[in-house]
C-alpha positions in Angstrom: 146.0 167.8 99.6 149.4 166.9 101.0 152.4 165.9 99.0 152.1 162.2 100.0 148.4 162.0 99.6 148.7 160.6 96.1 145.9 158.2 95.2 145.9 155.7 92.4 143.8 156.9 89.4 141.8 154.5 87.2 142.1 156.8 84.2 145.3 156.5 82.2 147.0 158.5 79.4 145.5 157.7 76.0 142.0 156.7 77.4 138.9 158.0 75.7 136.8 159.8 78.3 133.6 161.7 78.4 132.8 164.8 80.6 129.9 163.8 82.9 129.5 167.0 84.9 129.7 170.8 84.6 127.9 173.2 82.2 126.1 171.6 79.3 127.2 172.2 75.7 124.0 174.3 75.2 125.3 176.8 77.8 128.9 176.9 76.5 130.2 174.0 78.6 131.9 170.7 77.9 129.5 168.2 79.5 128.8 165.3 77.1 132.0 165.9 75.0 134.5 163.1 74.5 138.2 163.3 74.1 141.5 161.5 74.6 143.5 161.9 77.8 146.8 163.8 77.1 148.2 163.8 80.6 147.4 162.6 84.1 148.3 164.4 87.3 147.8 162.0 90.3 149.1 164.5 92.9 146.3 166.9 92.1 143.7 164.2 90.9 143.4 166.0 87.5 143.5 165.0 83.9 144.2 166.9 80.7 141.7 166.0 78.0 142.1 166.9 74.3 139.6 169.6 73.2 138.0 169.9 76.7 138.2 172.9 79.1 139.9 175.1 76.6 141.2 178.4 78.0 142.6 181.5 76.4 146.1 182.5 77.4 147.8 185.8 76.8 151.4 185.3 75.6 153.7 188.3 76.0 155.0 189.6 72.6 158.6 188.8 71.8 160.9 187.9 68.9 162.4 184.5 68.1 166.0 184.0 66.9 164.9 184.3 63.2 163.2 187.6 63.9 159.5 186.5 63.7 157.1 188.0 66.2 155.5 185.8 68.9 152.8 186.5 71.4 149.1 187.2 71.3 146.2 184.9 72.3 146.6 181.1 72.3 144.0 178.5 73.2 145.1 175.6 75.3 143.5 172.9 77.4 143.3 173.2 81.2 143.2 170.3 83.6 139.9 168.9 84.8 139.2 167.0 87.9 139.1 163.2 87.5 135.7 162.9 89.1 134.2 165.0 86.3 135.1 162.5 83.6 134.3 158.8 82.9 135.9 156.3 80.6 133.9 155.5 77.4 132.9 151.9 76.9 134.5 150.6 73.7 131.3 148.7 72.8 128.4 151.1 73.6 130.4 154.4 73.2 128.8 155.6 76.5 130.5 156.4 79.8 131.1 153.5 82.2 132.8 152.6 85.5 135.9 150.5 85.6 136.6 147.3 87.5 139.7 145.1 87.5 139.9 141.4 86.7 142.9 139.4 87.8 144.1 136.9 85.2 146.8 134.3 85.7 149.2 134.3 82.7 152.0 131.8 82.2 155.2 133.6 81.4 158.5 131.8 81.1 157.1 128.6 82.6 155.8 130.5 85.7 152.3 131.5 86.7 152.0 135.3 87.0 148.9 137.3 88.1 148.1 140.3 85.9 145.4 142.9 86.3 143.1 143.9 83.4 140.9 146.9 83.4 137.3 146.0 82.4 134.3 148.1 81.6 131.5 147.5 84.1 128.6 147.8 81.6 129.8 145.5 78.8 132.5 143.5 80.5 134.9 144.3 77.6 138.7 144.9 78.2 139.9 148.5 78.1 
């Protein structure tokens, strides 16, 4: 992907999402798990989800200013492609698609159009 090939993503930071593809939990994967979105990377079309796609990182041993030892193994989340997750419907707690509804709101005596994200299955606002 090029630098200016940035597409708009329907998933935002703080959304509750479910992994819809990949290895099943039975085989050590994350499919079916739900988590909150920590960060969104539109330039690479990836999202960072809490508790999903955990990887082990080796940290080089060192010392802090107080003299305590650092380093060893740490477990952190790695980014997952946005096509592998779906937003969870607030009513049914199941994955759903998203559509946008345009509402006219009166602000300061003027009509203003605002977009609202809506779950396709239950028609509830997200």
